[in-house]
Residue frames relative to the residue before (quaternion, step in Angstrom):
aa qw qx qy qz dx dy dz
M 1.0000 0.0000 0.0000 0.0000 0.00 0.00 0.00
L 0.6507 0.5261 -0.3110 0.4507 3.56 0.96 -0.92
K 0.6441 0.5289 -0.3272 0.4454 3.57 1.01 -0.79
R 0.6579 0.5212 -0.3070 0.4486 3.56 1.11 -0.67
I 0.7627 0.3754 -0.2118 0.4821 3.58 0.94 -0.81
L 0.4985 0.6852 -0.4219 0.3224 3.59 1.21 -0.35
P 0.6513 0.4947 -0.3441 0.4612 3.67 0.84 -0.77
I 0.6407 0.5212 -0.3300 0.4570 3.58 0.98 -0.80
M 0.6578 0.5163 -0.3067 0.4546 3.57 0.95 -0.88
L 0.6686 0.5100 -0.3039 0.4478 3.57 0.92 -0.89
I 0.6840 0.4693 -0.2895 0.4776 3.59 0.88 -0.92
A 0.6397 0.5212 -0.3305 0.4581 3.58 0.96 -0.81
A 0.6526 0.5132 -0.3088 0.4641 3.58 1.01 -0.83
A 0.6576 0.5150 -0.3087 0.4550 3.58 0.98 -0.86
V 0.6784 0.4784 -0.2932 0.4742 3.58 0.90 -0.91
A 0.6408 0.5229 -0.3233 0.4598 3.58 0.99 -0.84
A 0.6542 0.5085 -0.3121 0.4648 3.59 0.97 -0.86
F 0.6096 0.5740 -0.3448 0.4244 3.57 1.04 -0.80
F 0.7509 0.3815 -0.2141 0.4947 3.56 0.84 -0.95
F 0.6276 0.5504 -0.3477 0.4269 3.62 1.01 -0.72
F 0.7562 0.3451 -0.1886 0.5230 3.57 0.95 -0.89
D 0.4140 -0.7430 0.4431 0.2830 3.57 1.31 0.25
L 0.1509 0.8249 -0.5262 0.1410 3.55 0.95 0.93
G 0.5319 0.6319 -0.4034 0.3938 3.56 1.22 -0.37
H 0.5352 0.6282 -0.3955 0.4031 3.57 1.24 -0.46
Y 0.6887 0.4819 -0.2822 0.4625 3.57 1.06 -0.74
L 0.6914 0.4088 -0.2727 0.5296 3.58 1.24 -0.33
S 0.4761 0.6522 -0.4393 0.3936 3.53 0.80 1.07
F 0.6243 -0.5563 0.4047 0.3701 3.52 -1.24 0.49
D 0.6335 0.5416 -0.3349 0.4396 3.60 1.01 -0.78
T 0.6521 0.5083 -0.3145 0.4664 3.59 1.00 -0.81
L 0.6275 0.5297 -0.3320 0.4641 3.57 1.02 -0.77
A 0.6647 0.5010 -0.3019 0.4647 3.56 0.93 -0.88
E 0.6756 0.5156 -0.2925 0.4384 3.58 0.97 -0.89
H 0.8030 0.2785 -0.1234 0.5123 3.59 0.92 -0.88
R 0.2717 0.8162 -0.4838 0.1612 3.60 1.21 0.32
H 0.6736 0.5004 -0.3132 0.4447 3.60 0.92 -0.85
T 0.6441 0.5175 -0.3177 0.4652 3.58 0.99 -0.83
L 0.6677 0.5020 -0.2933 0.4650 3.56 0.93 -0.92
A 0.6672 0.5056 -0.3042 0.4547 3.56 0.90 -0.91
T 0.6406 0.5226 -0.3166 0.4651 3.58 1.02 -0.80
Y 0.6536 0.5123 -0.3091 0.4635 3.58 0.97 -0.86
V 0.6545 0.5111 -0.3135 0.4606 3.58 0.92 -0.86
E 0.6464 0.5244 -0.3173 0.4544 3.57 1.00 -0.81
A 0.7217 0.4380 -0.2436 0.4774 3.58 1.02 -0.80
H 0.7992 0.1522 -0.0492 0.5794 3.60 1.09 -0.71
A 0.0685 -0.8675 0.4916 0.0340 3.56 0.71 1.08
L 0.6986 0.4758 -0.2828 0.4534 3.59 0.81 -1.00
L 0.6758 0.4861 -0.2955 0.4687 3.58 0.85 -0.96
A 0.6427 0.5224 -0.3198 0.4601 3.57 0.98 -0.85
S 0.6346 0.5312 -0.3257 0.4571 3.58 1.03 -0.78
L 0.6710 0.4987 -0.2916 0.4648 3.57 0.95 -0.90
I 0.6335 0.5199 -0.3258 0.4714 3.59 1.03 -0.79
Y 0.6511 0.5174 -0.3059 0.4634 3.55 0.93 -0.94
L 0.6627 0.5096 -0.3016 0.4584 3.56 0.91 -0.95
G 0.6591 0.5186 -0.3070 0.4499 3.59 0.96 -0.87
I 0.6563 0.5007 -0.3093 0.4721 3.57 0.96 -0.86
Y 0.6466 0.5236 -0.3250 0.4496 3.58 0.96 -0.86
I 0.6355 0.5280 -0.3260 0.4594 3.58 0.95 -0.85
A 0.6717 0.5027 -0.2932 0.4583 3.58 0.92 -0.94
V 0.6332 0.5420 -0.3340 0.4402 3.60 0.95 -0.85
V 0.7083 0.4424 -0.2609 0.4843 3.57 0.90 -0.93
A 0.6652 0.5264 -0.3147 0.4259 3.60 0.87 -0.92
F 0.7511 0.3535 -0.2017 0.5199 3.59 1.06 -0.73
S 0.4052 -0.7402 0.4464 0.2977 3.59 1.35 0.15
L 0.2838 0.7688 -0.5141 0.2530 3.56 0.96 0.92
P 0.5362 -0.6097 0.4607 0.3584 3.61 -1.12 0.53
G 0.6073 0.5898 -0.4035 0.3470 3.57 -1.14 0.52
G 0.3839 0.7485 -0.4758 0.2570 3.59 1.20 0.11
M 0.6622 0.5071 -0.3138 0.4538 3.57 0.90 -0.87
V 0.6548 0.5049 -0.3102 0.4691 3.58 0.96 -0.88
M 0.6266 0.5402 -0.3333 0.4522 3.57 1.03 -0.76
T 0.6626 0.4955 -0.3069 0.4703 3.59 0.97 -0.83
L 0.6386 0.5111 -0.3198 0.4781 3.58 0.98 -0.82
T 0.6440 0.5248 -0.3141 0.4595 3.57 0.99 -0.87
G 0.6308 0.5358 -0.3321 0.4524 3.57 1.00 -0.79
G 0.6692 0.4889 -0.2984 0.4734 3.57 0.94 -0.84
F 0.6544 0.5241 -0.3035 0.4526 3.56 1.04 -0.82
L 0.7579 0.4086 -0.2102 0.4631 3.58 0.85 -0.99
F 0.8200 0.2679 -0.1008 0.4956 3.59 0.94 -0.86
G 0.5693 -0.5754 0.3981 0.4317 3.59 1.23 -0.12
A 0.6831 -0.5348 0.3165 0.3836 3.55 -1.20 0.56
V 0.7185 0.4636 -0.2713 0.4419 3.59 0.78 -1.00
W 0.7247 0.4162 -0.2528 0.4875 3.60 0.70 -1.04
G 0.6314 0.5332 -0.3314 0.4552 3.57 1.04 -0.75
A 0.6638 0.4856 -0.3030 0.4814 3.58 0.96 -0.84
A 0.6335 0.5437 -0.3341 0.4375 3.59 0.98 -0.82
M 0.6877 0.4630 -0.2835 0.4821 3.58 0.93 -0.85
A 0.6335 0.5290 -0.3337 0.4555 3.57 1.04 -0.75
V 0.6479 0.5058 -0.3126 0.4761 3.59 0.97 -0.86
T 0.6595 0.5040 -0.3040 0.4676 3.57 0.96 -0.88
G 0.6772 0.4964 -0.2899 0.4593 3.57 0.88 -0.94
A 0.6676 0.4984 -0.3022 0.4632 3.57 0.94 -0.88
T 0.6564 0.5117 -0.3108 0.4590 3.58 0.99 -0.83
L 0.6730 0.4850 -0.2955 0.4739 3.59 0.91 -0.89
G 0.6574 0.5062 -0.3101 0.4641 3.57 0.95 -0.85
A 0.6576 0.5021 -0.3047 0.4717 3.57 0.97 -0.85
T 0.6402 0.5251 -0.3215 0.4594 3.58 1.05 -0.77
I 0.6221 0.5282 -0.3346 0.4712 3.58 1.02 -0.77
L 0.6659 0.4924 -0.3013 0.4726 3.58 0.94 -0.90
F 0.6067 0.5552 -0.3384 0.4574 3.58 1.07 -0.76
L 0.6944 0.4721 -0.2705 0.4708 3.57 0.89 -0.96
I 0.6184 0.5331 -0.3389 0.4674 3.58 1.08 -0.72
A 0.6436 0.5412 -0.3176 0.4382 3.57 1.02 -0.84
K 0.6346 0.5268 -0.3238 0.4636 3.57 1.25 -0.39
T 0.6281 0.5388 -0.3284 0.4553 3.59 1.29 -0.22
S 0.7820 -0.3088 0.2421 0.4843 3.54 -1.25 -0.43
L 0.5799 0.5904 -0.3728 0.4196 3.58 1.25 -0.26
G 0.4301 0.7527 -0.4327 0.2472 3.57 1.26 -0.30
D 0.6764 0.4988 -0.3027 0.4495 3.60 0.83 -0.95
F 0.6492 0.5196 -0.3121 0.4595 3.56 1.00 -0.86
L 0.6951 0.4660 -0.2724 0.4749 3.58 0.90 -0.93
L 0.6073 0.5515 -0.3512 0.4513 3.57 1.08 -0.67
A 0.6379 0.5157 -0.3188 0.4749 3.57 1.04 -0.80
K 0.6369 0.5275 -0.3208 0.4616 3.56 1.07 -0.76
A 0.6520 0.5325 -0.3122 0.4402 3.58 1.02 -0.80
G 0.3257 -0.7855 0.4751 0.2262 3.60 1.09 -0.63
N 0.7454 -0.4196 0.2958 0.4253 3.54 -1.36 -0.15
T 0.4875 0.6829 -0.4321 0.3306 3.60 1.20 -0.34
I 0.5735 0.6230 -0.3770 0.3753 3.56 1.10 -0.63
K 0.6016 0.5739 -0.3574 0.4254 3.57 1.14 -0.60
K 0.6104 0.5649 -0.3451 0.4350 3.58 1.15 -0.60
L 0.6713 0.5089 -0.2891 0.4547 3.56 1.18 -0.55
Q 0.5387 0.6818 -0.3906 0.3038 3.56 1.15 -0.58
A 0.6623 0.5167 -0.3172 0.4402 3.60 0.88 -0.91
G 0.6442 0.5336 -0.3239 0.4421 3.58 0.98 -0.81
F 0.6703 0.4866 -0.2983 0.4743 3.57 0.94 -0.85
E 0.6487 0.5121 -0.3253 0.4596 3.59 1.03 -0.70
E 0.6375 0.5462 -0.3248 0.4357 3.60 1.12 -0.66
D 0.7544 -0.2143 0.1841 0.5925 3.58 0.77 -1.04
V 0.2994 -0.8201 0.4593 0.1636 3.54 -0.02 1.31
W 0.6493 0.5256 -0.3270 0.4419 3.61 0.95 -0.82
S 0.7150 0.4561 -0.2645 0.4591 3.57 0.71 -1.09
Y 0.6816 0.4916 -0.3041 0.4487 3.59 0.88 -0.89
M 0.6343 0.5204 -0.3310 0.4660 3.58 0.98 -0.79
F 0.6672 0.5102 -0.2992 0.4529 3.55 0.98 -0.86
I 0.6825 0.4871 -0.3036 0.4524 3.60 0.87 -0.89
L 0.6169 0.5405 -0.3490 0.4533 3.58 1.08 -0.63
R 0.6678 0.4795 -0.2960 0.4864 3.57 1.15 -0.57
V 0.6778 0.4936 -0.3009 0.4543 3.60 0.95 -0.81
V 0.7897 0.2180 -0.0936 0.5658 3.57 0.83 -1.02
P 0.3496 -0.7741 0.4890 0.1984 3.63 -0.56 1.15
I 0.0006 0.8284 -0.5582 0.0457 3.57 0.47 1.23
F 0.7849 0.1688 -0.0610 0.5931 3.56 1.00 -0.92
P 0.6592 -0.4978 0.3676 0.4272 3.63 -1.19 0.38
F 0.6090 -0.6030 0.3805 0.3474 3.56 -1.05 0.83
F 0.6659 0.5104 -0.3236 0.4374 3.60 0.89 -0.88
L 0.6355 0.5332 -0.3313 0.4496 3.58 1.09 -0.71
V 0.6581 0.4913 -0.3025 0.4836 3.56 1.01 -0.82
N 0.6006 0.5457 -0.3551 0.4641 3.58 1.20 -0.46
L 0.7419 0.4412 -0.2172 0.4559 3.55 0.98 -0.90
A 0.6375 0.6050 -0.3377 0.3369 3.56 0.80 -1.05
P 0.6649 0.5175 -0.3414 0.4166 3.65 0.78 -0.85
A 0.6197 0.5538 -0.3487 0.4332 3.59 1.07 -0.67
F 0.7015 0.4607 -0.2585 0.4784 3.56 1.06 -0.75
L 0.7382 0.4256 -0.2100 0.4795 3.56 1.20 -0.59
G 0.6145 -0.6326 0.3240 0.3425 3.56 1.19 0.51
V 0.3386 0.7317 -0.5230 0.2765 3.61 1.15 0.47
P 0.4679 -0.6816 0.4793 0.2945 3.64 -0.80 0.93
L 0.5956 -0.5954 0.4068 0.3541 3.57 -1.05 0.78
R 0.6364 0.5442 -0.3346 0.4322 3.60 0.96 -0.84
V 0.6547 0.4986 -0.3058 0.4788 3.58 0.94 -0.89
Y 0.6457 0.5446 -0.3067 0.4386 3.55 0.94 -0.95
V 0.7101 0.4655 -0.2695 0.4543 3.58 0.77 -1.02
V 0.6894 0.4838 -0.2914 0.4535 3.59 0.80 -0.97
A 0.6857 0.4770 -0.2878 0.4684 3.59 0.87 -0.94
T 0.6233 0.5328 -0.3360 0.4634 3.58 1.06 -0.71
F 0.6752 0.5183 -0.3004 0.4303 3.56 0.79 -1.04
F 0.7601 0.3720 -0.2138 0.4880 3.58 0.71 -1.04
G 0.6406 0.5608 -0.3306 0.4072 3.58 1.06 -0.67
I 0.7264 0.4279 -0.2571 0.4724 3.61 1.01 -0.70
I 0.4379 0.7189 -0.4536 0.2927 3.60 1.22 -0.13
P 0.6837 0.4931 -0.3406 0.4165 3.70 0.66 -0.90
G 0.7133 0.4525 -0.2685 0.4630 3.59 0.74 -1.03
T 0.6434 0.5276 -0.3217 0.4519 3.57 1.00 -0.82
F 0.6562 0.5068 -0.3183 0.4596 3.59 0.95 -0.83
V 0.6015 0.5588 -0.3586 0.4442 3.60 1.05 -0.72
Y 0.7012 0.4550 -0.2679 0.4791 3.58 0.87 -0.95
A 0.6433 0.5076 -0.3306 0.4682 3.59 0.98 -0.75
L 0.6306 0.5215 -0.3303 0.4704 3.58 1.04 -0.75
A 0.6363 0.5058 -0.3212 0.4859 3.56 1.02 -0.78
G 0.6493 0.5326 -0.3130 0.4437 3.57 1.00 -0.83
S 0.6332 0.5494 -0.3366 0.4289 3.57 1.07 -0.71
G 0.7124 0.4229 -0.2591 0.4965 3.57 1.22 -0.35
L 0.4069 0.7431 -0.4550 0.2744 3.58 1.26 0.13
G 0.5714 0.6177 -0.3878 0.3762 3.58 1.08 -0.67
Q 0.6745 0.4879 -0.2863 0.4743 3.55 0.91 -0.92
M 0.6478 0.5157 -0.3160 0.4632 3.55 1.01 -0.80
F 0.6259 0.5329 -0.3317 0.4628 3.58 1.03 -0.82
D 0.6778 0.5113 -0.2912 0.4409 3.56 0.88 -0.97
Q 0.7052 0.4415 -0.2557 0.4924 3.55 1.14 -0.65
G 0.4963 -0.6915 0.4028 0.3365 3.56 1.32 0.03
G 0.3643 0.7537 -0.4728 0.2751 3.56 1.21 0.50
T 0.3653 -0.7055 0.5633 0.2269 3.54 -1.31 0.27
F 0.3904 -0.7374 0.5108 0.2073 3.52 -1.08 0.76
S 0.0293 0.7659 -0.6421 0.0124 3.52 -1.18 0.66
A 0.5330 -0.6357 0.4531 0.3264 3.55 -0.97 0.85
A 0.5933 0.5838 -0.3591 0.4222 3.57 1.16 -0.61
N 0.6000 0.5699 -0.3600 0.4307 3.58 1.18 -0.49
I 0.6890 0.4505 -0.2684 0.5003 3.56 1.23 -0.51
M 0.7710 0.3137 -0.1632 0.5297 3.54 0.72 -1.13
T 0.0055 -0.8111 0.5804 -0.0721 3.53 0.41 1.30
P 0.6778 -0.4682 0.3497 0.4461 3.61 -1.22 0.23
T 0.6335 0.5355 -0.3360 0.4462 3.58 1.03 -0.76
M 0.6815 0.4797 -0.2905 0.4701 3.57 0.92 -0.91
M 0.6402 0.5113 -0.3248 0.4725 3.57 0.98 -0.79
G 0.6276 0.5361 -0.3281 0.4594 3.56 1.08 -0.75
A 0.6429 0.5216 -0.3208 0.4601 3.57 1.02 -0.81
L 0.6691 0.4853 -0.2996 0.4765 3.59 0.92 -0.87
F 0.6278 0.5239 -0.3362 0.4673 3.56 1.06 -0.73
G 0.6225 0.5460 -0.3338 0.4505 3.55 1.07 -0.75
L 0.6390 0.5089 -0.3214 0.4790 3.56 1.02 -0.77
G 0.6354 0.5318 -0.3232 0.4572 3.55 1.06 -0.75
V 0.6269 0.5277 -0.3291 0.4692 3.57 1.05 -0.78
L 0.6310 0.5299 -0.3329 0.4585 3.58 0.98 -0.81
A 0.6433 0.5288 -0.3240 0.4488 3.57 1.03 -0.77
L 0.6741 0.4975 -0.2918 0.4614 3.59 1.18 -0.51
V 0.4228 0.7306 -0.4532 0.2864 3.59 1.24 -0.21
P 0.6630 0.4994 -0.3351 0.4458 3.67 0.82 -0.82
V 0.6319 0.5303 -0.3364 0.4542 3.59 1.05 -0.73
V 0.6627 0.5025 -0.2982 0.4684 3.56 0.91 -0.95
Y 0.6578 0.5121 -0.3072 0.4589 3.56 0.95 -0.90
K 0.6387 0.5343 -0.3229 0.4497 3.57 0.99 -0.84
K 0.6677 0.4911 -0.2997 0.4725 3.58 0.94 -0.88
W 0.6488 0.5224 -0.3135 0.4559 3.57 0.99 -0.86
K 0.6553 0.5140 -0.3060 0.4613 3.54 1.00 -0.83
Q 0.6601 0.5020 -0.3019 0.4703 3.56 1.01 -0.86
K 0.6322 0.5288 -0.3222 0.4658 3.58 1.09 -0.73
G 0.6477 0.5356 -0.3134 0.4420 3.56 1.04 -0.78
K 0.6711 0.4976 -0.2928 0.4650 3.57 1.13 -0.65
S 0.6492 0.5467 -0.3198 0.4212 3.56 1.17 -0.55
């Protein structure tokens, strides 16, 4: 019995601590702007340790479905540069999502399924049609909330291998965009500018991500066309 409720207790305690101690305050754009010099100095002096700390925090944010993922990606680009920051963000997000996927397979599944809501039923048909393409497009194009896309595959029988590979490669484009934007925050801070997500996800950028999503659907369209030709 204890083994069944222990994961629930741990996650509930972590989420409760996050909100009780207002830890979300530290995962905000204002906090990054306020402490940018201190953070940059620490990274310069302790690059490896800072990278590991950043990676650990990112994993925890995703695994516990906590707010702050976008700020974490921007921070990675700001502190470590676009390439290394994006690489760590992709790694952290993939590992965190995988942990949540595995947790959803345990006794926590019913609780997390209730949290996901009825929207999960809308995803079932897509996974049944072509699991690889649908998993990939859900990662490339943010059609549904990130936490929901992390949970739904566990409930709908998506293999772990498909989940991990599609997650890793699917989030690379969007993550790199935010990390690249983060790498230019220093200049914006110095000029007293303000940040807005709309400055990153412009219509052009959204169009590019949508295009990648369309490419991911090509196998599905081809499969249907081939089946229609045989009928």
